[in-house]
N, C-alpha and C positions, 0 to 999 in steps of 0.2 A: 505493498500498500504507500503510494507518494504521502511524502509530507503535506499534509495543508498552506505549512508555510516557511523558511525559513528567515534567517535574522535578517534585519535591514540593510544596505549597505552604508559603511562606516560605522558599524558597531560591530564589538563582539564580545564571545564566552567566555566568562573566567571558569570554567570547569575544575572538579575537584583536584584532579590530580595536580592542576596550575596553581591554586587558590594559596598554599601555605606562601608562594613565593610573593604572594600581594600583603599574606599576613607577617608576614618578616619583616618587608618594608615598613607597615603600617607600625610595628610594634618597636622601632628604630625612632621612626619619627616623633608615636607619643614619647619615649622618653627622652628623646631630644627637644621635643618643645617643655616636657616639666622641669629638664635643668635649667632651661632658661626661661622659665617665669609665665610660660602659657599653659593657659585653661582651657578645653574642646570647647566651640561652639557648633550648635546647628540650626540650620535655617529651614528654609521649605526650597522644592525643585523649581517650581515656578513663582513669581512673583510680578505684580504690575507693571505692564511694561514700562510707564512710566519712570519709574527708578532706573530701568538700565539707558532709555534715554535718556535722562538724565544725568545717573552718575559715571555710565560708561564715555555717552558722548554722541550725539547728533552724527558727527559729522566721520564718525570711525566707523570701519570696514563689520565691524561687529556687530553696529545699530543699519546700517545703512544695508548689509549683506544677507549675513550670517545669523540671525537670529531664530528661532523656532518660537511665532507668536501666533497664536490664534485668540478668537472670542468665545468666551465662556456662553452657557445658556441664556444667563442673567445677561449680557450682552458687554460685560467686562474685559478689557485686552491682556491679556496674561502673556508673559513669556518663560520656558524653561528656561533657564538662568544660563548663560556664557560663559559667566565667571564670577567667584567667590566674593569679590570684595565688597561688592554696591547693597548684595544681602546681607552679608553680616555688617554692615554702618548702617544700613537699617533699623533691624536689629537691636543694636546699641542706642539710636534714636529712641524709636519705639517704645522699649523696654527701659530706658535711663540708667543704665548701667555704667557711664562715665558718675553719676550721684555715687558709685559706691568707691569710686578713687581711681585718681589717675596715676600710673597710667594703667588703662584698659591693655591685658595683653590674651589676644584672642587666637585657636590652632580653627583648620579644620578640614576634614575630609570631603571631597563634592564630588557630585559630577555633573559634568556641564556640558553643553549643547552646543554647536553650532554648525549651522548648514557650509561645508565644504568640499572639496573635493580631498575625497579621503586617499592619502596614499603613508608611509612609512611614517609615524611617527605622529601621525594627522585624521585623528576620527570625528565621525560626526557627533559620535559619545566620548567624551573622556574625563576622565580622573585627575584631581588634582589635592595635594597638600598645598596648604597655604598658614600663614602665618602675620597677625594685625595687631599693628599697635596704634593707640589712641589716646593722642592728648598729650605728646611733647614734638619739641621742636628742635632738641640736642641732635650734633651733628654724631654723637657719640650711640644715640639709637639706630640711628641707619648699622654704622661700622655692627653694632651688636646682633641688627638682624641680620647681614652680611655674614658676620661668624655664626651665625645658627643655620644658617642652609648651610654653611662651608662643612660643621661637623657634621652633619649628613651623609654625606658623599665623604668624609676621613672614616667615619663608622664603617663606610660599606668599601673601602681599601679603593675607591678612584681618586688618582693623584694626579690626574691629566685633566683634568676640566680649564680651562680660563676665565678668569672672572674677569670682564670689563664693567666698566663705570663711566656715567657720564652724568653731568647735570645739566638739566632743560629747563631752571631758573623759574621764576615768577611771573605771573600775568605782567608786573611789568617790565622788566626786562626782555620778556617774549613777546611784545608787542612790537619793540625794535626791532628783535629778528625775524616775527613776521612779515615785515616792509618790506625790510633787505632781501628776504628770501621772494616774495612775489615780486620785487624788483629781476630777481636773478632768473627767476625760472620763469618770467613773463616771456621773455627775450629766446625762449628756447619754447614756447606753447605750441606752438606746432609740430614738435618731434612728441610731446607726451602724450601716453597715451587717455582717452578718454575718460578715465576714473580721475587719473592726476589730475586731468585741464579742469573738472569740477573740483579737485581739491586745492586748486590752486587760488580761488577766492577764500574759502571758506577756513579752510586752515593748512596752508603748504608745508607746516611739519610734516604733516602724511606722505606728500612726495617721497622725503629721504627713506620710508619705510617701504615703496614699493616697488614689490620682487621684477617685475619688467625687465630687461634689459637694459632699454635702452631710457627707462628713467632712472634707473640705480647710474647707468654712465654719466648721465648729463648731472646727478646729484653728487659724485664725486668731487667735483668743484664749486660746490653750494656754502654760501658761508657757513661758518661753526659757530653752533651756540655760546660756546667759552670765551667767545671773543664781543657777546651780547650782555654777559653775566652782569647785574647790580653789584653791588657793592656786600651787599649784606649775602646773597646766593656765590659767592663769590667766596665771603667768608667761611660760610658754612661749608660748602667744596671742598676746602683745605680742612676746616674740621676732620671732614669724612675721613680724610687720605691721612691723617694723622696721628688717628685713632684706629686704621689700619693699618699703619706701617710700625706702629709700637704693637699690635699686636701679631707682625712680621706676617701679615698678609700680602701677597703677591695680587697685581692688578695691572691693566691696561684700561690706562686714560683712554675712552672711542666716543667721539665727540659725533658718531654717525648714530648710536643708539638711541630712541625718542622711545621705544614701547610702543604696544598698540593700541592705547587704551587712550582718553583725554583727559582722564581725573590725575594723571601724574604731573609734578612739581618737582624742582630742585633734582636730588640725589636718583636715578635709576641707574640699574645695574643687572645682568646678565651671568649665568654663570653657561659658560660655551663649550659644544663638544666637536670634535671632528671627526668623530667615529660611526656617526649614525645619520649620515644625508645633510642633505638640506635641511631636515629639522634639527637645528645645531641646537637649538636653546631649551636644555633643559630648566631651568630655572631664571625668573625675571619678577623683578621688582624694583620697589624705588618709594618712594615718598608723593602724599597726594593729601595736600594740606587744606585744598579746597573742596574736598568732597563732602565731610559732614556738613558744611555748609550750602553745599549745591541742593544737596538733601533736605536741606530745611531746619538744620540744626542752628546753635554758634559756632563759631567759628572753633574748628580741636585740630592743632597739626596732627597728620597720622602718618603713618609707611606701614608696609607689608610684601611681604610675596607670595608668589605661588610656582608649584613645582609638578610638573607631569608626570603621575605614574609609569601611563605607559611609555613615555622615552626612558624612563628612567631605568626600568625593566629592559628596555631595548640597548642603553649602553651598558650595562651587566653583562648581556647576552656580548655582546661584541667584544670586550675584554675580557672575556671569557670565566667573571668574577660568578661561583656559583654560589648561590642560596643553600644553606643548610636544606637539607632535607627531614621534614617532623621526624619523630621516634615511631617505628613502625608498631603493631602491637604488638603487647606486653605477653600474653594469655591468649591460645584459641582453644577451648576446650570443645572437644568434639566429644559424643551423643550417642549411644545406639540404646533403641528402645524409647515407649513414652517415657518410664521415670527415669532416665536417664537424660532426657531432654529436660523435663521438671529439676531434675539437679543440677542439672547446665546452667540452666534460667536462672535460679538462683546463687550458685557461683559466683557467675559474673555479676551478675546484680551486687554482689558484696564487693568485687572487686572495682567495680565502676564508683562505686560509695566511696572507696578509698580513692581516688581517680588516679584511677590503673585503667590500662588500653585494653579491655580482653573482648572478647570478641565469640558466637559463639552458633552452631547452624540454623538458620531462620527460615530455610527457602525448601528444607526437606531432602537434603543429600545424602547418601548412604558411607558408611565409612571410608572406602577411598576418597571419592571426590570432596568429602570434609576436609582430607588429611591436604589433599592438591590445594584445595582452597587457601589452606592457614599456609602454603608455602606461595603462593602468590599474595597475600597480603603482609608477604614479611614476616609473619610469627614469629615471636623470639623462642617462643617456648608452648608448648601444645600437653596438652591432658585428654588421655581419652578414657571414659568410663560407660561402664554398664550395668547390668544386672549383679555380678560380681563385684564389681566395686564397690555398688551402694550398698549391697552387705556386710563387705569387711570393712566400707568408710574409710578407702585407703586406693590409691593409685599412682600411676606412675607419670613422674613429672621429666617431660624430656624433651631436651635443650635442643633447637632446629639445629643449630650450626654444630656443633661437636658430637653431635649424634648419645651423648651422655645421660642418661634414665637417674633421679632417685626419688625414693617414696616419699607421698606426701599426702597427710592428714586432708578428708575432708569434713572434717567436721569442724570446733567454733573456733579452733586457732588456724584455718586452712588460710584466709588470707594474710596471717599474721608471716606465716611459715615461706608463704610463696614470696612476698614481700621484702624476706631475708634474702631470699635466695635469688631473687631477680639483684636486689641492688649491688649482692655479694660482686655476682658475675659481673652487673655495668660498670662497677668502678674500679674492678679487677682485670678486668677484658677491654681490646679494642674495640671489641664487635658489640657487648654490652655495654 
């Protein structure tokens, strides 16, 4: 029978045999978020469309081309989140989280949705880990955030990512820069792609981020934002660099980094890899001091980053960094007959109550098939019980790797006996 449907283009399934990879990354990210003082925030997968129009920016490709937007039955326009920051900022405002004291440090895991051409490292449904900081304008906060991202890569053994930083200034100095860009790109307007021709009037900085070879070639000789920074923005950027220098963080100043979302101000940064093709940015972020005010709140300087989970997994694979597999089944209990099945059920439940991974047959296999399945799932020990074992209240515990067997009681001390054997072999043997 043919499948009714298959997964939509641009989406991926995470199967049981692969999910441990995601869980391992998530555990490291949660731990690093904890040591840096972040607590998790969870927001809805869809929001009022206006949130992203105002927060992300009307002139961005995300808003103009990529959002999944639809009307509800009540006539309300809602959008599947294309990124995590706007929703986190909305939640902060709506619930007055900033009243609990500043800074507010929030972490998140989110699924995001953008209608783009699928390719390696770019999906229509993708997943991000992010950190957000609200309530500080100090350059040390920018450096701390960058170090928090770097700590995740360090934990994973990724040592060749390039950190690129830039400052795109504040609205005051950026207005002067926009004027210079308009003047420069106006001379090449006939050569620009249709999208960038529209950007020329609305937001010429977006041209710097165009992937067209023609537009990117023209942009190489465009004015540089660092030449237009006001004194405050210049001092802030110097402060960020000084903090990174003091921490021994290596970086390159790349004046062409602008990021793809309009809410960014001052510091922007990216961790870039040369190992995963065109989608080389694994992590990106920066400061967005005007976002909270844009969403209707009082001015509250803020900053954050997002790290792409799929791209990180691609990077690990490209570098041959293996994620450790979870421990396999500690004990498989094979049963012969109805009485043995009931006993197996009881023994396995007791083991699981003691936080041990135990399995038994739930599909009606014969003994030979049960043992074959025990091998398939990598059971470290097996126990076969039938009427004789139940009558004698004991059975032979078999080490599935060495073949060694030891008699074990099936009585009240079964769990403690097995645990002692299991842990002893686990610590004394490279296999267990």
